[in-house]
Each structure stands twice: as structure tokens, then as C-alpha cells.
All heavy atoms as a GROMACS GRO file, in nm:
protein
  412
    1MET      N    1   4.249   5.777  17.372
    1MET     CA    2   4.246   5.899  17.454
    1MET      C    3   4.156   5.883  17.575
    1MET      O    4   4.130   5.978  17.644
    1MET     CB    5   4.194   6.016  17.369
    1MET     CG    6   4.294   6.071  17.272
    1MET     SD    7   4.398   6.183  17.359
    1MET     CE    8   4.502   6.243  17.236
    2LYS      N    9   4.104   5.766  17.597
    2LYS     CA   10   4.012   5.745  17.708
    2LYS      C   11   4.085   5.758  17.841
    2LYS      O   12   4.196   5.709  17.858
    2LYS     CB   13   3.949   5.606  17.697
    2LYS     CG   14   3.836   5.586  17.794
    2LYS     CD   15   3.765   5.456  17.768
    2LYS     CE   16   3.644   5.446  17.858
    2LYS     NZ   17   3.566   5.328  17.833
    3GLY      N   18   4.022   5.827  17.934
    3GLY     CA   19   4.079   5.842  18.067
    3GLY      C   20   4.173   5.960  18.082
    3GLY      O   21   4.237   5.972  18.185
    4ILE      N   22   4.184   6.045  17.984
    4ILE     CA   23   4.273   6.161  17.992
    4ILE      C   24   4.191   6.283  18.033
    4ILE      O   25   4.085   6.308  17.978
    4ILE     CB   26   4.343   6.186  17.857
    4ILE    CG1   27   4.432   6.067  17.823
    4ILE    CG2   28   4.426   6.312  17.863
    4ILE    CD1   29   4.497   6.075  17.688
    5LYS      N   30   4.242   6.358  18.129
    5LYS     CA   31   4.171   6.478  18.175
    5LYS      C   32   4.181   6.588  18.070
    5LYS      O   33   4.275   6.592  17.991
    5LYS     CB   34   4.230   6.524  18.307
    5LYS     CG   35   4.207   6.426  18.418
    5LYS     CD   36   4.256   6.478  18.550
    5LYS     CE   37   4.227   6.377  18.658
    5LYS     NZ   38   4.265   6.426  18.789
    6LYS      N   39   4.083   6.676  18.072
    6LYS     CA   40   4.076   6.782  17.970
    6LYS      C   41   4.201   6.870  17.967
    6LYS      O   42   4.243   6.913  17.861
    6LYS     CB   43   3.953   6.869  17.993
    6LYS     CG   44   3.825   6.803  17.953
    6LYS     CD   45   3.709   6.898  17.960
    6LYS     CE   46   3.582   6.831  17.916
    6LYS     NZ   47   3.469   6.920  17.918
    7GLN      N   48   4.261   6.897  18.081
    7GLN     CA   49   4.378   6.984  18.081
    7GLN      C   50   4.499   6.920  18.015
    7GLN      O   51   4.595   6.986  17.981
    7GLN     CB   52   4.412   7.033  18.221
    7GLN     CG   53   4.459   6.924  18.315
    7GLN     CD   54   4.356   6.889  18.419
    7GLN    OE1   55   4.238   6.910  18.400
    7GLN    NE2   56   4.399   6.833  18.529
    8HIS      N   57   4.494   6.787  17.991
    8HIS     CA   58   4.606   6.717  17.929
    8HIS      C   59   4.584   6.684  17.782
    8HIS      O   60   4.667   6.619  17.720
    8HIS     CB   61   4.635   6.589  18.007
    8HIS     CG   62   4.674   6.613  18.149
    8HIS    ND1   63   4.783   6.689  18.186
    8HIS    CD2   64   4.615   6.574  18.264
    8HIS    CE1   65   4.790   6.694  18.317
    8HIS    NE2   66   4.689   6.625  18.368
    9LEU      N   67   4.472   6.729  17.725
    9LEU     CA   68   4.445   6.705  17.584
    9LEU      C   69   4.531   6.796  17.497
    9LEU      O   70   4.564   6.908  17.538
    9LEU     CB   71   4.297   6.729  17.553
    9LEU     CG   72   4.199   6.630  17.612
    9LEU    CD1   73   4.056   6.676  17.583
    9LEU    CD2   74   4.220   6.492  17.556
   10PRO      N   75   4.567   6.753  17.378
   10PRO     CA   76   4.646   6.837  17.288
   10PRO      C   77   4.567   6.960  17.242
   10PRO      O   78   4.445   6.955  17.229
   10PRO     CB   79   4.678   6.746  17.170
   10PRO     CG   80   4.606   6.620  17.189
   10PRO     CD   81   4.541   6.620  17.322
   11THR      N   82   4.637   7.068  17.219
   11THR     CA   83   4.573   7.191  17.173
   11THR      C   84   4.646   7.244  17.050
   11THR      O   85   4.761   7.209  17.023
   11THR     CB   86   4.576   7.301  17.282
   11THR    OG1   87   4.711   7.331  17.314
   11THR    CG2   88   4.503   7.257  17.406
   12LYS      N   89   4.576   7.327  16.976
   12LYS     CA   90   4.632   7.398  16.860
   12LYS      C   91   4.579   7.541  16.863
   12LYS      O   92   4.481   7.570  16.931
   12LYS     CB   93   4.588   7.333  16.729
   12LYS     CG   94   4.649   7.198  16.703
   12LYS     CD   95   4.611   7.149  16.566
   12LYS     CE   96   4.674   7.014  16.537
   12LYS     NZ   97   4.644   6.968  16.402
   13ILE      N   98   4.641   7.629  16.786
   13ILE     CA   99   4.596   7.767  16.772
   13ILE      C  100   4.532   7.783  16.635
   13ILE      O  101   4.592   7.747  16.533
   13ILE     CB  102   4.714   7.866  16.787
   13ILE    CG1  103   4.788   7.844  16.918
   13ILE    CG2  104   4.667   8.009  16.773
   13ILE    CD1  105   4.708   7.877  17.042
   14CYS      N  106   4.412   7.836  16.633
   14CYS     CA  107   4.342   7.860  16.506
   14CYS      C  108   4.408   7.977  16.434
   14CYS      O  109   4.426   8.084  16.493
   14CYS     CB  110   4.195   7.890  16.534
   14CYS     SG  111   4.099   7.926  16.387
   15PRO      N  112   4.444   7.961  16.307
   15PRO     CA  113   4.510   8.071  16.234
   15PRO      C  114   4.418   8.189  16.203
   15PRO      O  115   4.466   8.298  16.173
   15PRO     CB  116   4.558   8.004  16.106
   15PRO     CG  117   4.474   7.884  16.089
   15PRO     CD  118   4.432   7.841  16.227
   16VAL      N  119   4.287   8.171  16.211
   16VAL     CA  120   4.193   8.277  16.178
   16VAL      C  121   4.163   8.364  16.300
   16VAL      O  122   4.187   8.484  16.300
   16VAL     CB  123   4.062   8.219  16.121
   16VAL    CG1  124   3.961   8.329  16.095
   16VAL    CG2  125   4.089   8.140  15.995
   17CYS      N  126   4.112   8.300  16.407
   17CYS     CA  127   4.074   8.376  16.526
   17CYS      C  128   4.186   8.382  16.630
   17CYS      O  129   4.174   8.454  16.729
   17CYS     CB  130   3.947   8.317  16.588
   17CYS     SG  131   3.965   8.149  16.650
   18GLU      N  132   4.293   8.307  16.608
   18GLU     CA  133   4.410   8.302  16.695
   18GLU      C  134   4.378   8.261  16.839
   18GLU      O  135   4.444   8.301  16.932
   18GLU     CB  136   4.484   8.436  16.692
   18GLU     CG  137   4.536   8.469  16.554
   18GLU     CD  138   4.611   8.600  16.550
   18GLU    OE1  139   4.621   8.668  16.653
   18GLU    OE2  140   4.660   8.634  16.442
   19ARG      N  141   4.276   8.177  16.854
   19ARG     CA  142   4.240   8.124  16.985
   19ARG      C  143   4.280   7.977  16.991
   19ARG      O  144   4.278   7.907  16.890
   19ARG     CB  145   4.090   8.134  17.008
   19ARG     CG  146   4.042   8.274  17.019
   19ARG     CD  147   3.894   8.275  17.045
   19ARG     NE  148   3.844   8.411  17.057
   19ARG     CZ  149   3.720   8.442  17.082
   19ARG    NH1  150   3.629   8.347  17.095
   19ARG    NH2  151   3.683   8.567  17.092
   20PRO      N  152   4.315   7.930  17.110
   20PRO     CA  153   4.347   7.788  17.123
   20PRO      C  154   4.221   7.702  17.118
   20PRO      O  155   4.115   7.744  17.164
   20PRO     CB  156   4.414   7.779  17.260
   20PRO     CG  157   4.365   7.897  17.334
   20PRO     CD  158   4.336   8.003  17.233
   21PHE      N  159   4.232   7.585  17.060
   21PHE     CA  160   4.122   7.490  17.063
   21PHE      C  161   4.177   7.353  17.099
   21PHE      O  162   4.291   7.321  17.073
   21PHE     CB  163   4.042   7.487  16.932
   21PHE     CG  164   4.119   7.446  16.810
   21PHE    CD1  165   4.113   7.316  16.763
   21PHE    CD2  166   4.193   7.539  16.738
   21PHE    CE1  167   4.181   7.278  16.648
   21PHE    CE2  168   4.261   7.502  16.624
   21PHE     CZ  169   4.255   7.371  16.579
   22ILE      N  170   4.092   7.273  17.163
   22ILE     CA  171   4.132   7.146  17.221
   22ILE      C  172   4.087   7.030  17.132
   22ILE      O  173   3.985   7.038  17.065
   22ILE     CB  174   4.070   7.131  17.362
   22ILE    CG1  175   4.120   7.245  17.452
   22ILE    CG2  176   4.106   6.999  17.426
   22ILE    CD1  177   4.053   7.247  17.587
   23TRP      N  178   4.164   6.924  17.136
   23TRP     CA  179   4.134   6.800  17.065
   23TRP      C  180   3.991   6.755  17.094
   23TRP      O  181   3.943   6.764  17.207
   23TRP     CB  182   4.232   6.694  17.114
   23TRP     CG  183   4.216   6.558  17.053
   23TRP    CD1  184   4.281   6.513  16.942
   23TRP    CD2  185   4.135   6.450  17.100
   23TRP    NE1  186   4.244   6.383  16.917
   23TRP    CE2  187   4.153   6.342  17.013
   23TRP    CE3  188   4.047   6.435  17.205
   23TRP    CZ2  189   4.090   6.221  17.029
   23TRP    CZ3  190   3.982   6.314  17.222
   23TRP    CH2  191   4.004   6.209  17.135
   24ARG      N  192   3.922   6.709  16.991
   24ARG     CA  193   3.787   6.653  17.005
   24ARG      C  194   3.788   6.511  16.952
   24ARG      O  195   3.864   6.478  16.861
   24ARG     CB  196   3.685   6.735  16.924
   24ARG     CG  197   3.666   6.874  16.976
   24ARG     CD  198   3.560   6.942  16.895
   24ARG     NE  199   3.555   7.083  16.927
   24ARG     CZ  200   3.482   7.171  16.862
   24ARG    NH1  201   3.408   7.133  16.758
   24ARG    NH2  202   3.481   7.297  16.897
   25LYS      N  203   3.699   6.429  17.007
   25LYS     CA  204   3.695   6.289  16.968
   25LYS      C  205   3.668   6.271  16.818
   25LYS      O  206   3.724   6.183  16.753
   25LYS     CB  207   3.590   6.214  17.049
   25LYS     CG  208   3.596   6.066  17.027
   25LYS     CD  209   3.504   5.992  17.121
   25LYS     CE  210   3.517   5.843  17.098
   25LYS     NZ  211   3.440   5.766  17.193
   26LYS      N  212   3.584   6.359  16.760
   26LYS     CA  213   3.554   6.346  16.618
   26LYS      C  214   3.675   6.377  16.529
   26LYS      O  215   3.676   6.342  16.412
   26LYS     CB  216   3.435   6.434  16.579
   26LYS     CG  217   3.461   6.584  16.585
   26LYS     CD  218   3.337   6.659  16.541
   26LYS     CE  219   3.362   6.807  16.536
   26LYS     NZ  220   3.244   6.878  16.488
   27TRP      N  221   3.777   6.442  16.586
   27TRP     CA  222   3.899   6.471  16.512
   27TRP      C  223   4.009   6.367  16.537
   27TRP      O  224   4.121   6.383  16.492
   27TRP     CB  225   3.953   6.608  16.551
   27TRP     CG  226   3.869   6.723  16.513
   27TRP    CD1  227   3.780   6.731  16.410
   27TRP    CD2  228   3.864   6.850  16.577
   27TRP    NE1  229   3.722   6.855  16.405
   27TRP    CE2  230   3.772   6.931  16.509
   27TRP    CE3  231   3.930   6.905  16.687
   27TRP    CZ2  232   3.745   7.061  16.545
   27TRP    CZ3  233   3.901   7.035  16.723
   27TRP    CH2  234   3.809   7.112  16.653
   28ALA      N  235   3.979   6.261  16.607
   28ALA     CA  236   4.080   6.163  16.649
   28ALA      C  237   4.159   6.106  16.531
   28ALA      O  238   4.281   6.092  16.539
   28ALA     CB  239   4.015   6.051  16.727
   29LYS      N  240   4.092   6.074  16.422
   29LYS     CA  241   4.159   6.010  16.309
   29LYS      C  242   4.242   6.106  16.225
   29LYS      O  243   4.336   6.065  16.158
   29LYS     CB  244   4.057   5.940  16.220
   29LYS     CG  245   3.993   5.822  16.288
   29LYS     CD  246   3.895   5.753  16.196
   29LYS     CE  247   3.831   5.635  16.268
   29LYS     NZ  248   3.732   5.567  16.184
   30ASN      N  249   4.208   6.234  16.226
   30ASN     CA  250   4.282   6.329  16.142
   30ASN      C  251   4.326   6.454  16.217
   30ASN      O  252   4.326   6.563  16.161
   30ASN     CB  253   4.200   6.365  16.018
   30ASN     CG  254   4.072   6.439  16.053
   30ASN    OD1  255   4.031   6.442  16.168
   30ASN    ND2  256   4.009   6.498  15.955
   31TRP      N  257   4.366   6.440  16.342
   31TRP     CA  258   4.408   6.554  16.424
   31TRP      C  259   4.523   6.632  16.358
   31TRP      O  260   4.530   6.753  16.366
   31TRP     CB  261   4.447   6.508  16.564
   31TRP     CG  262   4.501   6.615  16.652
   31TRP    CD1  263   4.626   6.622  16.704
   31TRP    CD2  264   4.432   6.732  16.702
   31TRP    NE1  265   4.640   6.734  16.781
   31TRP    CE2  266   4.522   6.803  16.781
   31TRP    CE3  267   4.304   6.781  16.685
   31TRP    CZ2  268   4.488   6.923  16.844
   31TRP    CZ3  269   4.270   6.900  16.748
   31TRP    CH2  270   4.361   6.969  16.826
   32ASP      N  271   4.612   6.562  16.289
   32ASP     CA  272   4.724   6.630  16.224
   32ASP      C  273   4.678   6.722  16.110
   32ASP      O  274   4.746   6.819  16.078
   32ASP     CB  275   4.822   6.528  16.168
   32ASP     CG  276   4.890   6.448  16.279
   32ASP    OD1  277   4.903   6.502  16.390
   32ASP    OD2  278   4.929   6.334  16.253
   33ASN      N  279   4.562   6.695  16.052
   33ASN     CA  280   4.511   6.775  15.941
   33ASN      C  281   4.416   6.886  15.985
   33ASN      O  282   4.379   6.970  15.903
   33ASN     CB  283   4.438   6.684  15.841
   33ASN     CG  284   4.531   6.583  15.781
   33ASN    OD1  285   4.648   6.609  15.761
   33ASN    ND2  286   4.480   6.465  15.756
   34VAL      N  287   4.375   6.886  16.110
   34VAL     CA  288   4.281   6.988  16.160
   34VAL      C  289   4.356   7.120  16.175
   34VAL      O  290   4.460   7.126  16.240
   34VAL     CB  291   4.220   6.945  16.295
   34VAL    CG1  292   4.133   7.054  16.353
   34VAL    CG2  293   4.139   6.818  16.278
   35LYS      N  294   4.302   7.226  16.113
   35LYS     CA  295   4.367   7.357  16.118
   35LYS      C  296   4.282   7.463  16.186
   35LYS      O  297   4.334   7.556  16.245
   35LYS     CB  298   4.399   7.406  15.976
   35LYS     CG  299   4.499   7.321  15.903
   35LYS     CD  300   4.523   7.375  15.765
   35LYS     CE  301   4.617   7.285  15.686
   35LYS     NZ  302   4.636   7.333  15.550
   36TYR      N  303   4.150   7.450  16.174
   36TYR     CA  304   4.060   7.554  16.221
   36TYR      C  305   3.975   7.505  16.336
   36TYR      O  306   3.939   7.388  16.343
   36TYR     CB  307   3.970   7.600  16.106
   36TYR     CG  308   4.049   7.640  15.984
   36TYR    CD1  309   4.051   7.559  15.871
   36TYR    CD2  310   4.124   7.756  15.982
   36TYR    CE1  311   4.125   7.593  15.760
   36TYR    CE2  312   4.199   7.791  15.872
   36TYR     CZ  313   4.198   7.709  15.761
   36TYR     OH  314   4.273   7.744  15.652
   37CYS      N  315   3.937   7.595  16.425
   37CYS     CA  316   3.860   7.558  16.543
   37CYS      C  317   3.713   7.535  16.513
   37CYS      O  318   3.645   7.466  16.587
   37CYS     CB  319   3.875   7.666  16.651
   37CYS     SG  320   3.806   7.826  16.604
   38SER      N  321   3.665   7.592  16.404
   38SER     CA  322   3.523   7.579  16.373
   38SER      C  323   3.500   7.590  16.222
   38SER      O  324   3.587   7.631  16.146
   38SER     CB  325   3.444   7.690  16.444
   38SER     OG  326   3.481   7.816  16.392
   39GLU      N  327   3.379   7.556  16.184
   39GLU     CA  328   3.339   7.569  16.044
   39GLU      C  329   3.339   7.716  16.002
   39GLU      O  330   3.374   7.749  15.889
   39GLU     CB  331   3.201   7.506  16.027
   39GLU     CG  332   3.154   7.497  15.884
   39GLU     CD  333   3.235   7.400  15.799
   39GLU    OE1  334   3.296   7.307  15.854
   39GLU    OE2  335   3.237   7.419  15.677
   40LYS      N  336   3.301   7.803  16.092
   40LYS     CA  337   3.298   7.947  16.063
   40LYS      C  338   3.438   7.998  16.028
   40LYS      O  339   3.456   8.072  15.931
   40LYS     CB  340   3.243   8.024  16.183
   40LYS     CG  341   3.234   8.171  16.161
   40LYS     CD  342   3.178   8.242  16.282
   40LYS     CE  343   3.177   8.392  16.261
   40LYS     NZ  344   3.132   8.463  16.380
   41CYS      N  345   3.538   7.959  16.105
   41CYS     CA  346   3.676   8.002  16.075
   41CYS      C  347   3.725   7.942  15.944
   41CYS      O  348   3.794   8.008  15.867
   41CYS     CB  349   3.768   7.961  16.189
   41CYS     SG  350   3.754   8.068  16.333
   42ARG      N  351   3.688   7.818  15.916
   42ARG     CA  352   3.728   7.756  15.790
   42ARG      C  353   3.669   7.830  15.670
   42ARG      O  354   3.736   7.856  15.572
   42ARG     CB  355   3.684   7.610  15.787
   42ARG     CG  356   3.741   7.534  15.668
   42ARG     CD  357   3.691   7.392  15.660
   42ARG     NE  358   3.549   7.384  15.633
   42ARG     CZ  359   3.492   7.401  15.511
   42ARG    NH1  360   3.569   7.426  15.408
   42ARG    NH2  361   3.362   7.393  15.495
   43ARG      N  362   3.542   7.869  15.681
   43ARG     CA  363   3.477   7.943  15.572
   43ARG      C  364   3.534   8.083  15.556
   43ARG      O  365   3.541   8.134  15.445
   43ARG     CB  366   3.326   7.951  15.597
   43ARG     CG  367   3.255   7.827  15.551
   43ARG     CD  368   3.106   7.847  15.551
   43ARG     NE  369   3.049   7.764  15.657
   43ARG     CZ  370   2.974   7.807  15.757
   43ARG    NH1  371   2.942   7.932  15.767
   43ARG    NH2  372   2.931   7.724  15.848
   44THR      N  373   3.574   8.144  15.664
   44THR     CA  374   3.630   8.279  15.660
   44THR      C  375   3.757   8.285  15.576
   44THR      O  376   3.776   8.378  15.500
   44THR     CB  377   3.660   8.331  15.802
   44THR    OG1  378   3.541   8.326  15.879
   44THR    CG2  379   3.713   8.472  15.801
   45THR      N  380   3.841   8.183  15.585
   45THR     CA  381   3.966   8.183  15.508
   45THR      C  382   3.941   8.166  15.360
   45THR      O  383   4.019   8.212  15.278
   45THR     CB  384   4.060   8.071  15.555
   45THR    OG1  385   3.995   7.946  15.540
   45THR    CG2  386   4.102   8.092  15.698
   46GLN      N  387   3.833   8.100  15.322
   46GLN     CA  388   3.803   8.079  15.181
   46GLN      C  389   3.754   8.206  15.114
   46GLN      O  390   3.768   8.222  14.994
   46GLN     CB  391   3.700   7.969  15.166
   46GLN     CG  392   3.755   7.833  15.205
   46GLN     CD  393   3.652   7.724  15.196
   46GLN    OE1  394   3.534   7.749  15.172
   46GLN    NE2  395   3.694   7.601  15.216
   47LYS      N  396   3.700   8.300  15.190
   47LYS     CA  397   3.651   8.426  15.132
   47LYS      C  398   3.764   8.524  15.106
   47LYS      O  399   3.753   8.608  15.021
   47LYS     CB  400   3.549   8.490  15.227
   47LYS     CG  401   3.421   8.413  15.237
   47LYS     CD  402   3.324   8.480  15.331
   47LYS     CE  403   3.196   8.401  15.345
   47LYS     NZ  404   3.106   8.461  15.442
   48ILE      N  405   3.871   8.510  15.179
   48ILE     CA  406   3.982   8.605  15.168
   48ILE      C  407   4.065   8.577  15.045
   48ILE      O  408   4.081   8.474  14.995
   48ILE     CB  409   4.071   8.602  15.294
   48ILE    CG1  410   3.989   8.645  15.413
   48ILE    CG2  411   4.194   8.688  15.278
   48ILE    CD1  412   4.060   8.635  15.545
   0.00000   0.00000   0.00000
């Protein structure tokens, strides 16, 4: 992903807050499995 401008990075919609979030380098290996934009949103779904 080196050399790609931010506007061209892949995005997803968080199912909890319904906001778009952009690909991060730490998610490079498992981008297909990433569902939530943050730890807070991930924890919110577990309480419901």
C-alpha cells in the first residue's frame, strides 16, 4: 500500500456507529476481517 494517497485507500462502514473508516497499516494482514472502526464500537456490540 506504499505510495497510495489517503483518498484512494479502501473504506468500510462501521455497523455500530455507521461512520466510514479508512484502511490502516495495522489492519493490512486482516482487512477482510475488520468490522468495527474502534475498540469502543467493538465492545458496544458485545453488551447488546
